[in-house]
N, C-alpha and C positions, 0 to 999 in steps of 0.2 A: 710270250717269248717265241721268237722265230726258231724254227728247227735248226737253222745254221748256228745260232748262238748256243743251243744245247749241245750240238755236236762238237763245236769248238771248246766249250766248257768242259766236256767230258774228256777231250784230248789233253787239255792243259791239266785237268785234275788228275788224270792217270799218271802223267809224268811227275807231277808234284808229289804224289804219293810214293812213286818209285824212288825219287831222289830223297825224300824225307826218310824213307825206310833205310836207304843205303847209308845215310849219315847217322841215323838213330842207332843202328846196330853197334858200331864201334863206341859211340858215346855211352850207350847203356851197358856195354861190356865192362866199363870201369866199375860198375856197381853190381852186376849180376852175370850169371852164365848165359850167354847168348848162342849157345851151341845149336839150338833148334833153328834159329834164324839163319845162321851160317849154312846149315844143312839145306834149308829151303832155297837159298840163293845158289847153292851148289848145282842145282838143276839147270841154271842159266849161265854159269861161268866156271872156269877152271879154278879160280881163287888162289892162284900161285902167289905166295907171299912176295917173291922176288919181282913180280910184275904188278904189284898192287900198291895203293897208297894207304897210309895209316893215319889215324887220328892220334896225335900225341898229347901228353899232358905232363907238366912238371909240378903239378899241384896248384899252380897259380893261374893257368890258362890252358887253352887247347889250340892246336894248329895241325895242319895237314902237311904231310911230307912223304917221301919214299920210305917204304917199310924197311928196305935193305939198300945198301950202297949199289948204285947202278954201275957195275964194273964192266958190263958187256960180256960177261961169262954166263953160260947156260947153267942153271941149277937143276940137276936131274933128279934129286931125291923126292920120293913120294911125300915125305914130311913137309915139303915146301907148300903143298896144298892144304895141309891140315893145321899148320901153325897159325894162330890168330893173334898171339901176343908177342910184342917186342919189348925188351927191357934193357936199359943201361943202368948206371948207378942211381940216377935221380929222375930218369924219364921213362915213362911207360907209354906204349902205343898199341892200339888194336887196329887190325887191318879192316878195310872196308870189305863188305861181302861180295863185291865184284871187282874185277881188275881195273887198272887205270884206263884202259881203252874203253871199257864199257861205261865207266864213270864219265868219261868225256863224251861218249855217244849219247847217253841218256840226258846228261846235263845240257848238251847243245840242242837236243830235241826239245827240251823244255824252254830253253832260251829262244830258240827259233819260233816256238809257238807263242811266246809272250810278245815277240816283235811282229809276228805275222799280221795282225790286224792293222798295224801302222803302215804297212807297205802293200797290202792286198785287201780287197773287200772279201768278207767271209762268204758271200754268195757267188763269188767268181769261181766257176768250176773248171776253168781252163787249166789243163795240166801241161807244165813245161815239157819241152822235148827231153827224152830220156838221156840224151848225151850228157846233159849237165849233171845229172845224178851219177851217171857212170864215172865222169871225171872226178866227182867228189869222193867216190868210193875207191878209186884207183890207189891213192896213197895208203889207205888202210889195207887194201888187198895186197899191195906190194910189201909193205912192212910186215904184216902178219904172215903172208904167204912165204916170203923168203925166210923168215924166222922159223916157220914150221918145217919146210923142206930141209933146212940146214940142220935142224934138230935130229931128224931121222936119218941123216947121213947121205942124203942125195947130193948135196953140194960138197965141194972140196974144202969148205970152210964153215965155221959156226958163226951165225949172225944172231946176236941177241940185241933186241931193240932197247930203248930206254923208256921210262915212264913218261918223260916229256914228249917223246915222239908218239907214244901210244895215246896220250891225252889229245895231242894235236890232230892226229889222223882220225881218231874217233869223233872229235868235235866237228871236223870238217864234214864227215859223212853224216853225222847226226843232224847238224844244222840244215844241210841240204835236204835230207830225207823229210823233214817236217814240211817243206814247201811242196812236196809231192804227196805226202800222206794226208794233209788237211784237204786239198781239193779232191783227192780220191774219195775221202770220207764224205765230202759234200755231195759228190756225184752218187754215192751209194745211199745216203740217208737224208740229204737235203731236200727241200721242197722243190717240186717240179714246176717249171714255167710253161709246160705244154698246155695245161688247162687254161691258163690266163690268155695264152695266145689264141686258143680256139675261141674262147669267149669274146675276145676282142674282134676276131674275124667275123663273128656272127652279128655283132651289134652294128 
């Protein structure tokens, strides 16, 4: 197996594991205490309930939706980070261990990786101009940045994004990032063509 295929496989495998774990935590929470898993993911994400998606069940099936109503109001309580369960009369939900933006980011990185070999050769080590990645990150940076500075009172208004926008901005950045990350990894770990060129020059 060529080293490029191993590098690509490792990249896809990594994000497959990440996404599987993100989805497994709330699903397993219906059956057992997943506090340790939420604690582990807490090192990577704020885990605010109001900014996260939940896996819901009514006993007959599962679906994904907003953990809380997206009213545009900032939820300041510390408990918002610790709550993992949402209940109504007949529906129970458990939040994903990462926020909606991170879910979109990681999911799009995996999707981009799956699509990658259909649009680029794995041994193509050319890295696109950075401007395209910057443009892809701008929506995420603006949405998250304005939200952050409004929270701490720098702006004369409070801006609270919605999970739909968080998902979209995370997905745009994540999808683009994969098309930079893979060729960068190929440059770092892929096979070198220098030796072949030298051998060809001698013959």
